[in-house]
Backbone bond lengths (Angstrom), bond angles and torsions (degrees), N, CA, C in turn:
res aa  C-N    CA-C-N  psi(-1)  N-CA   C-N-CA  omega(-1)  CA-C   N-CA-C  phi
1 X - - - 1.448 - - 1.530 109.47 -
2 X 1.336 116.50 129.65 1.457 122.01 174.52 1.522 108.08 -104.55
3 X 1.313 117.61 103.79 1.456 119.62 -174.73 1.524 112.19 -80.45
4 X 1.308 114.88 158.28 1.456 121.44 167.54 1.518 107.68 -88.67
5 X 1.319 117.31 125.12 1.461 120.97 -179.26 1.523 108.55 -111.90
6 X 1.316 115.57 131.53 1.458 121.03 -177.54 1.528 109.87 -144.91
7 X 1.304 115.00 165.92 1.454 121.22 173.57 1.524 109.69 -74.35
8 X 1.326 115.78 143.28 1.464 119.78 174.33 1.519 109.42 -75.80
9 X 1.323 115.77 154.61 1.455 122.16 177.37 1.514 110.54 -133.94
10 X 1.318 118.35 179.51 1.468 121.88 -177.58 1.526 113.54 -55.23
11 X 1.326 117.44 -34.10 1.469 119.78 -179.25 1.527 112.21 -68.43
12 X 1.330 117.20 -13.02 1.471 121.53 -179.72 1.527 112.51 -94.11
13 X 1.327 118.02 7.66 1.466 120.61 -171.82 1.531 112.57 -56.80
14 X 1.321 117.51 -42.70 1.472 119.59 -177.89 1.529 110.86 -67.53
15 X 1.340 116.33 -40.25 1.467 119.70 177.86 1.525 110.31 -64.09
16 X 1.321 117.10 -45.11 1.459 121.04 -179.98 1.526 110.62 -63.11
17 X 1.315 117.64 -37.68 1.473 120.35 177.11 1.525 110.84 -58.75
18 X 1.324 116.66 -43.22 1.461 120.16 177.92 1.515 112.48 -64.82
19 X 1.331 116.81 -38.83 1.461 121.51 177.23 1.527 110.26 -63.06
20 X 1.326 116.74 -43.41 1.465 120.99 -179.16 1.523 110.41 -61.23
21 X 1.332 117.52 -47.04 1.467 119.66 -179.96 1.515 110.91 -62.85
22 X 1.337 117.21 -43.34 1.468 120.54 -179.73 1.525 111.43 -63.20
23 X 1.334 116.52 -43.14 1.460 120.31 -179.12 1.522 111.59 -66.32
24 X 1.320 116.93 -41.36 1.461 119.47 179.75 1.532 111.59 -66.28
25 X 1.306 116.67 -34.86 1.470 119.47 179.80 1.515 111.14 -71.08
26 X 1.328 116.94 -37.55 1.458 119.54 -177.72 1.511 110.52 58.32
27 X 1.318 116.81 -121.16 1.467 121.31 -179.63 1.531 111.69 -96.90
28 X 1.323 117.47 6.70 1.459 122.08 -178.90 1.535 109.94 -109.01
29 X 1.310 118.55 160.47 1.473 119.96 -175.63 1.524 115.02 -75.32
30 X 1.338 117.42 -21.02 1.458 119.38 -178.13 1.519 110.29 -132.82
31 X 1.328 115.20 139.69 1.453 121.23 177.82 1.515 111.11 -113.75
32 X 1.344 115.13 -165.42 1.456 119.13 -171.82 1.525 112.58 -61.62
33 X 1.313 118.18 -48.77 1.469 119.29 -179.19 1.523 111.78 -64.73
34 X 1.333 117.39 -37.92 1.462 120.11 177.23 1.526 110.66 -56.52
35 X 1.324 115.37 -44.20 1.471 120.83 -175.85 1.526 111.02 -77.31
36 X 1.336 117.02 -44.46 1.459 120.29 -176.93 1.522 112.27 -66.93
37 X 1.332 116.74 -44.12 1.467 119.61 179.99 1.517 111.78 -78.38
38 X 1.346 115.85 -40.35 1.465 121.72 -178.90 1.524 111.60 58.19
39 X 1.335 114.86 45.00 1.468 122.52 179.06 1.526 108.99 -119.95
40 X 1.326 117.94 166.07 1.475 120.73 171.31 1.528 110.20 -60.33
41 X 1.323 116.35 154.59 1.465 120.76 -174.44 1.528 114.03 -55.48
42 X 1.334 120.99 -44.07 1.472 118.50 179.96 1.524 112.72 -58.44
43 X 1.318 117.12 -37.77 1.471 120.44 179.30 1.527 110.46 -71.17
44 X 1.321 116.85 -37.37 1.473 119.93 175.87 1.523 110.42 -61.73
45 X 1.327 116.49 -45.83 1.457 120.80 -178.98 1.523 111.01 -62.11
46 X 1.326 117.21 -41.01 1.459 120.66 179.47 1.520 111.47 -63.86
47 X 1.323 116.52 -41.51 1.463 120.85 179.90 1.520 110.26 -66.06
48 X 1.325 117.89 -46.30 1.460 121.59 -178.86 1.532 110.36 -64.60
49 X 1.330 116.97 -36.70 1.463 119.87 177.33 1.521 110.81 -61.72
50 X 1.312 117.64 -34.56 1.460 120.71 176.95 1.527 110.97 -72.74
51 X 1.321 116.59 -37.66 1.474 119.91 174.93 1.528 110.07 -61.92
52 X 1.331 116.58 -34.42 1.468 121.70 -177.72 1.522 112.92 -66.91
53 X 1.319 117.76 -18.42 1.467 120.59 178.23 1.530 111.27 -123.39
54 X 1.319 117.33 18.93 1.456 121.41 179.04 1.529 110.30 -64.24
55 X 1.304 116.04 157.88 1.459 119.79 175.72 1.528 110.61 -63.40
56 X 1.328 116.77 -39.12 1.459 121.52 177.15 1.521 108.96 -77.51
57 X 1.306 116.57 114.21 1.455 120.40 -175.49 1.522 110.05 -85.62
58 X 1.323 116.31 118.49 1.455 122.85 179.44 1.527 108.64 -118.94
59 X 1.310 116.22 -173.13 1.472 119.51 177.56 1.526 111.83 -73.86
60 X 1.314 116.62 2.95 1.465 121.58 171.27 1.524 111.57 -103.15
61 X 1.308 118.30 1.81 1.461 121.24 -174.63 1.527 111.09 -82.86
62 X 1.328 116.13 142.29 1.471 120.08 -177.43 1.520 112.17 -57.16
63 X 1.328 117.44 -29.82 1.465 120.27 -177.47 1.524 112.97 -64.84
64 X 1.321 116.98 -17.39 1.468 121.47 -178.26 1.529 112.72 -95.94
65 X 1.319 117.17 0.62 1.467 120.47 -173.08 1.523 113.12 -106.68
66 X 1.325 114.02 144.47 1.450 123.34 166.79 1.517 108.18 -106.23
67 X 1.309 116.65 140.67 1.468 122.43 179.51 1.520 109.15 -118.07
68 X 1.334 116.39 136.06 1.454 122.16 170.81 1.519 107.89 -101.56
69 X 1.320 116.01 123.87 1.458 120.96 177.69 1.522 110.20 -99.36
70 X 1.315 115.64 142.25 1.459 122.58 173.90 1.510 107.85 -131.99
71 X 1.311 115.67 130.55 1.458 120.79 -178.54 1.529 111.00 56.52
72 X 1.336 114.67 34.31 1.447 120.61 175.49 1.510 115.91 79.90
73 X 1.332 117.67 6.07 1.456 121.57 -177.61 1.523 111.07 -125.43
74 X 1.340 118.63 146.69 1.457 120.39 174.29 1.518 111.39 -58.60
75 X 1.334 116.52 129.40 1.462 120.27 -175.07 1.516 113.61 -127.24
76 X 1.314 117.65 -23.48 1.469 122.02 -179.35 1.524 108.08 -157.25
77 X 1.327 115.57 160.72 1.470 119.02 179.45 1.514 110.11 -159.17
78 X 1.322 114.84 160.73 1.455 121.73 171.16 1.521 109.69 -151.64
79 X 1.325 114.47 158.41 1.455 122.73 175.61 1.525 108.29 -98.33
80 X 1.331 117.43 135.53 1.466 122.19 177.53 1.514 107.51 -138.91
81 X 1.340 116.42 121.47 1.462 119.91 -173.36 1.523 110.56 -165.44
82 X 1.338 117.69 167.39 1.467 120.13 173.38 1.520 110.67 -62.71
83 X 1.326 116.75 143.18 1.460 120.80 -177.08 1.525 112.86 -74.99
84 X 1.315 117.84 -25.43 1.464 121.19 -173.30 1.534 111.80 -64.21
85 X 1.318 115.57 133.00 1.455 121.35 171.46 1.511 116.46 80.86
86 X 1.322 117.91 8.84 1.459 119.81 -173.02 1.531 112.84 -65.00
87 X 1.325 117.40 -39.13 1.474 119.35 -175.50 1.532 111.55 -66.58
88 X 1.325 117.23 -45.87 1.459 120.15 179.74 1.523 111.34 -63.96
89 X 1.325 116.78 -40.25 1.458 120.78 -179.87 1.526 110.76 -64.42
90 X 1.326 117.11 -40.42 1.464 120.93 -179.94 1.526 110.64 -63.54
91 X 1.295 116.23 -45.01 1.474 120.20 179.65 1.531 111.10 -62.57
92 X 1.332 116.54 -41.79 1.454 120.63 -179.72 1.524 111.29 -65.38
93 X 1.337 117.51 -38.68 1.460 120.97 179.73 1.518 111.32 -65.11
94 X 1.322 116.47 -41.52 1.468 119.95 178.20 1.527 110.46 -64.43
95 X 1.312 116.41 -42.99 1.465 120.59 179.17 1.520 111.05 -61.48
96 X 1.334 116.29 -42.59 1.463 120.67 178.84 1.522 111.64 -59.34
97 X 1.325 116.38 -48.47 1.463 119.63 -177.54 1.522 110.67 -69.79
98 X 1.328 117.10 -37.34 1.461 120.07 176.99 1.524 110.65 -60.09
99 X 1.334 116.59 -40.60 1.459 120.53 178.25 1.530 111.21 -64.15
100 X 1.328 116.38 -42.46 1.464 120.59 -177.19 1.527 112.53 -71.79
101 X 1.328 116.91 -22.34 1.468 119.94 178.67 1.515 111.74 -98.61
102 X 1.324 116.25 12.07 1.467 122.26 173.98 1.526 113.62 59.27
103 X 1.329 116.35 33.84 1.453 118.25 173.20 1.524 109.15 -71.10
104 X 1.294 116.30 143.00 1.458 119.89 -179.97 1.524 110.16 -69.96
105 X 1.325 115.53 162.93 1.462 120.60 178.10 1.514 110.82 -59.12
106 X 1.320 117.30 -37.58 1.465 119.94 -179.83 1.522 111.04 -69.01
107 X 1.341 117.42 -36.96 1.465 120.38 177.88 1.529 110.67 -67.16
108 X 1.328 117.21 -41.80 1.467 120.01 178.46 1.536 110.15 -63.06
109 X 1.311 115.41 -42.45 1.466 119.23 179.48 1.518 111.25 -64.01
110 X 1.335 116.62 -36.85 1.465 120.85 -179.81 1.522 111.32 -66.85
111 X 1.339 117.49 -37.64 1.462 121.17 177.99 1.523 110.06 -61.62
112 X 1.325 116.50 -47.85 1.459 120.22 -179.41 1.524 111.54 -67.00
113 X 1.328 115.92 -35.27 1.463 119.15 179.09 1.531 110.70 -67.77
114 X 1.334 116.93 -45.81 1.469 119.13 179.38 1.529 111.38 -65.51
115 X 1.339 116.52 -34.29 1.464 120.08 -178.08 1.512 114.29 -77.26
116 X 1.324 116.54 -12.23 1.469 119.92 -176.63 1.529 112.93 -68.75
117 X 1.318 117.60 -12.62 1.471 120.67 -177.17 1.532 112.35 -58.34
118 X 1.338 116.91 -28.98 1.463 119.74 -173.98 1.516 113.66 -79.06
119 X 1.330 117.18 -19.47 1.458 120.26 -171.06 1.523 113.10 -60.08
120 X 1.318 118.43 -39.01 1.459 121.12 -176.09 1.523 112.83 -70.68
121 X 1.336 117.31 -19.07 1.460 120.40 -177.54 1.517 113.51 -107.67
122 X 1.322 117.81 -13.40 1.449 120.50 -172.83 1.534 111.55 -67.34
123 X 1.327 116.96 134.32 1.461 123.37 174.99 1.531 107.50 -127.99
124 X 1.331 115.60 127.76 1.465 118.55 -172.53 1.519 113.98 -129.39
125 X 1.299 119.18 -10.81 1.455 119.55 -175.69 1.514 111.34 83.36
126 X 1.321 116.71 -164.91 1.455 121.15 -174.43 1.515 114.07 -87.13
127 X 1.336 115.49 160.12 1.459 120.20 178.79 1.527 111.98 -64.55
128 X 1.315 117.68 -18.74 1.456 120.34 179.14 1.516 114.15 -86.05
129 X 1.337 117.54 2.86 1.465 121.12 -178.50 1.526 111.62 -81.47
130 X 1.318 114.46 156.98 1.462 123.04 167.06 1.527 106.08 -91.98
131 X 1.321 116.03 117.08 1.450 121.13 -169.93 1.525 111.37 -97.77
132 X 1.317 116.28 129.61 1.460 122.53 171.48 1.522 107.73 -110.07
133 X 1.316 116.65 132.66 1.464 121.13 -177.42 1.520 110.36 -151.38
134 X 1.335 115.05 170.31 1.466 122.61 172.43 1.530 111.53 49.82
135 X 1.309 113.75 60.46 1.469 121.85 -175.62 1.523 108.98 -105.59
136 X 1.320 117.57 125.13 1.467 120.57 178.44 1.522 109.94 -163.32
137 X 1.320 114.69 157.00 1.463 122.51 173.81 1.516 108.58 -125.35
138 X 1.305 116.23 149.82 1.460 119.04 174.10 1.526 109.13 -61.08
139 X 1.340 118.17 145.04 1.468 120.30 -176.01 1.523 114.30 -51.55
140 X 1.318 117.73 -39.10 1.472 120.48 -176.91 1.517 112.94 -67.54
141 X 1.350 117.49 -16.76 1.458 120.96 -175.55 1.518 113.30 -112.89
142 X 1.311 117.75 8.10 1.453 119.65 178.93 1.526 110.46 -72.04
143 X 1.329 115.34 148.65 1.458 120.05 179.32 1.510 114.42 79.99
144 X 1.338 117.94 11.19 1.464 121.16 -178.75 1.522 113.16 -108.17
145 X 1.324 116.41 8.95 1.457 119.40 176.53 1.517 115.01 85.76
146 X 1.330 118.02 5.28 1.455 120.52 -177.07 1.531 111.94 -66.47
147 X 1.332 116.47 -43.21 1.457 119.39 -178.16 1.526 110.62 -67.63
148 X 1.322 117.73 -39.56 1.467 119.68 177.61 1.523 111.03 -62.73
149 X 1.320 116.97 -38.06 1.468 120.32 177.58 1.527 110.54 -65.63
150 X 1.323 116.93 -40.03 1.456 121.08 177.28 1.526 111.15 -63.81
151 X 1.327 116.64 -44.00 1.461 120.44 -179.90 1.528 110.26 -60.73
152 X 1.320 116.89 -46.21 1.461 120.27 -179.99 1.525 111.09 -59.72
153 X 1.312 116.64 -42.54 1.462 121.31 178.76 1.527 110.80 -64.54
154 X 1.332 115.92 -43.11 1.463 120.78 -179.13 1.518 111.10 -65.35
155 X 1.321 117.70 -39.69 1.468 120.92 179.02 1.530 111.08 -65.59
156 X 1.324 116.16 -40.10 1.462 119.68 178.06 1.527 110.66 -64.58
157 X 1.317 116.92 -37.49 1.452 121.41 178.10 1.526 110.82 -64.74
158 X 1.331 116.05 -43.85 1.458 120.23 177.70 1.510 112.62 -63.45
159 X 1.308 116.54 -42.24 1.464 121.05 179.47 1.535 109.82 -62.71
160 X 1.326 116.78 -43.13 1.464 120.91 -179.69 1.529 111.39 -64.06
161 X 1.339 115.34 -28.38 1.467 119.81 178.50 1.523 113.06 -83.46
162 X 1.323 116.84 -0.05 1.457 120.76 175.75 1.515 115.50 98.47
163 X 1.321 117.81 6.86 1.463 120.08 179.47 1.521 109.72 -84.54
164 X 1.340 115.10 149.68 1.462 120.14 -176.64 1.526 113.02 -119.55
165 X 1.334 117.21 -6.71 1.459 120.09 178.17 1.525 109.63 -142.59
166 X 1.310 115.99 136.89 1.463 122.34 177.25 1.519 109.14 -112.20
167 X 1.327 115.71 149.22 1.455 121.78 -175.76 1.522 110.08 -136.53
168 X 1.325 116.84 144.15 1.466 122.70 176.64 1.528 108.18 -142.55
169 X 1.323 116.22 138.86 1.471 121.13 177.12 1.516 109.70 -121.86
170 X 1.329 116.39 146.08 1.454 120.86 -179.83 1.526 108.86 -153.79
171 X 1.321 116.09 166.31 1.456 120.63 -177.99 1.520 111.25 -66.99
172 X 1.309 116.56 136.03 1.464 120.76 172.13 1.522 108.78 -60.95
173 X 1.319 116.26 132.87 1.455 120.92 -177.62 1.519 113.54 100.33
174 X 1.336 116.99 -9.84 1.462 120.42 176.76 1.528 108.08 -82.52
175 X 1.323 115.55 82.61 1.466 120.92 -173.87 1.521 112.33 -63.71
176 X 1.337 117.42 -35.01 1.459 120.28 179.47 1.524 110.68 -63.00
177 X 1.343 116.44 -41.64 1.467 120.41 178.00 1.520 110.40 -64.94
178 X 1.326 116.96 -42.09 1.466 119.77 -179.37 1.525 111.35 -62.44
179 X 1.332 116.99 -41.14 1.460 120.20 177.74 1.530 110.65 -64.33
180 X 1.319 115.94 -41.14 1.459 121.45 -178.82 1.521 111.20 -61.07
181 X 1.319 116.91 -48.15 1.459 119.88 -176.41 1.528 112.01 -73.93
182 X 1.313 116.77 -32.56 1.468 119.39 174.08 1.524 110.09 -62.66
183 X 1.316 116.48 -43.54 1.473 121.08 178.70 1.522 111.14 -60.46
184 X 1.332 116.31 -32.10 1.468 120.76 -178.72 1.535 112.21 -85.33
185 X 1.327 117.29 5.80 1.458 120.56 174.67 1.522 115.08 93.03
186 X 1.324 117.46 10.44 1.458 120.82 177.81 1.528 109.83 -85.95
187 X 1.331 115.32 152.94 1.465 121.09 179.01 1.521 109.29 -130.67
188 X 1.317 115.95 157.96 1.459 121.51 -179.47 1.529 110.83 -60.31
189 X 1.344 115.23 135.22 1.466 120.46 177.22 1.523 111.76 -117.48
190 X 1.334 117.47 -45.36 1.465 120.33 -178.45 1.524 109.09 -168.94
191 X 1.328 114.57 167.34 1.460 119.93 172.27 1.519 108.72 -151.08
192 X 1.329 114.79 161.94 1.455 120.47 178.98 1.519 107.91 -140.90
193 X 1.333 115.88 131.52 1.460 122.51 -177.74 1.533 110.22 -122.48
194 X 1.335 115.18 143.20 1.460 121.33 175.29 1.522 108.71 -143.30
195 X 1.338 116.12 135.10 1.466 120.90 -179.84 1.519 111.50 -61.64
196 X 1.324 117.99 -40.98 1.458 121.13 -179.09 1.526 111.36 -65.71
197 X 1.314 116.63 -36.60 1.464 121.15 177.27 1.522 110.54 -62.96
198 X 1.334 115.89 -44.78 1.466 120.12 -179.70 1.511 111.49 -66.46
199 X 1.320 117.88 -37.05 1.461 120.53 179.31 1.514 111.24 -62.80
200 X 1.327 116.88 -32.52 1.459 120.90 -177.61 1.519 112.88 -85.93
201 X 1.335 117.27 -38.12 1.470 120.81 -171.80 1.519 114.59 -107.34
202 X 1.330 117.22 -23.24 1.453 120.46 -174.51 1.514 113.18 88.97
203 X 1.335 117.55 -2.92 1.464 122.45 176.38 1.523 108.50 -114.29
204 X 1.336 118.46 141.53 1.471 120.33 -175.37 1.525 114.50 -65.27
205 X 1.336 117.16 -24.85 1.456 120.50 -176.89 1.509 110.42 162.74
206 X 1.340 116.33 -153.19 1.459 122.04 -178.61 1.518 111.21 -114.78
207 X 1.308 114.95 148.44 1.457 123.50 174.55 1.524 108.17 -121.78
208 X 1.340 117.31 140.24 1.457 121.42 179.57 1.522 110.43 -118.50
209 X 1.327 115.07 133.38 1.469 122.58 173.37 1.523 108.06 -113.64
210 X 1.328 115.58 155.96 1.468 120.00 178.57 1.520 109.83 -147.68
211 X 1.338 115.37 164.86 1.453 121.23 173.27 1.520 109.16 -158.26
212 X 1.328 114.92 156.84 1.456 120.62 174.84 1.519 108.87 -76.36
213 X 1.345 115.25 148.51 1.481 119.40 176.19 1.529 108.91 -132.43
């Protein structure tokens, strides 16, 4: 399959929200937004869709995503962007959307408190890296080469922007992700494990792969 690859736009917010949740979950039933928001899935998707078009552009924003279309429909996506400043931007985007949805101060604080579990395990590489994140394909389109095509496109974009190293992080134990990134020429760089993280998510921690571009 030769997919059509394009930049995501505001009209793709709902699709990108689904990709973000799927990518964060990996091989586990709940990901970061599921745990931080602690809401039913439809409400999580609605919130993430608003983050995807927030004024504050984070690694959840549609402007950072590439979409692979198959049969004229969005089928897979990934985020590709500079690694610098991602944490502050993410926090600001959540705060912006929380304000616009009239969440109380206590609710906003609870979201950030529940989401803090990931900080001790997160591995991202250097600020000078080209960061790939939130990579997923719809179940019906997996195994068709869409993600590999997206990765190749994203790496070329990073190289053209002057970056020389790309980085990707995923949950330890996500064997499908590890095979995918190995196939794309990435190699193991580091990992971080925490007992408390595993107790909450079922995964020991995060693993990071990297490659030259």
